[in-house]
N, C-alpha and C positions, 0 to 999 in steps of 0.2 A: 851731781851731773854725770860723773863717769859711772856712778852705779846705775843711773837710768839708761845709758846708752848701752851698757853691758847686759842688763836686763831685757831691753828691747832686741839686741842681737841675740839673745838665748831664745827668745819668744819667736823670732824668725827661723831659727836654726830648728826646733823642734817642730813648728809649723810646716815645714817643708818635709820633714820625716814622715808626719802623719798624713800628708797630702799625696805620698807616693802610690801609684796605682797597683795595686795588688792583683787585678784580674790578669787571666793568662792571656797571653798574646794572641792565641790561635782559638776563638770560640767556635764552638761545634754546633751546627745548625741543624736542628731535629725537625725532618719534614713531617707534613702531615701525611698520613695514608688515605686512598678514597679513589673514586673512579675518577679518569682523566687528570692525573698528576702530571705535570709537565717536570721531568727531570734533566736538568743540565749536567750530564755525566761527562767529564774529561778522562778521569782515570778512578777506575774502581781499587780501593784500598784492602777492603775486606768483605767478603760475602760468607753467610752462613752455610755450612755443609749441611744437607739435610739426608745424606745418603744413610740408609739403614734406620730410619725413622718412619713409622707408620702414621697415617691420617695428617689431618691439618696441622701443622706445627709453627711456632713462631720462627720468624727468621729477620737478619738485619743485613743491611747493606751500607758499607761506609764507602764514600766516594768523595773526590774533588770535582768542583765545578770549573768552568774555563776562567774563572777569576781567580783561582786557587783557594778558595774556602771549602771548609770540609763539612760534610753534611752526613746525617746518619738516618736512614729510613727504616723502621720496623713495620714488618708487614706479615701477613699469614700466607704459607704455602703447602701445598701437598708434599708429604714426604715421599721419597723414590726409595724405598728399602723393605716394603712389605714383601713377605714370601707369596701370599697369594695374588699379587698384582701381576697382570700380563702386559 
């Protein structure tokens, strides 16, 4: 009987170890690009610097919304560094 109780206790202990949540606490939300996208921006964390790049270049905006969740928005933008632009 003691062996059965010891085995059951060991099963419960290992089950709780495997049931631990391994996902990070802060999940980043990847926003979709497109026309008329509503962005709830409370604080900008990071923005891609496009100075010195010519033409249409990929950019990224990392920000927090008003609920404190982190978002990432990938989009295309006109670079501002071409020598022949006025």
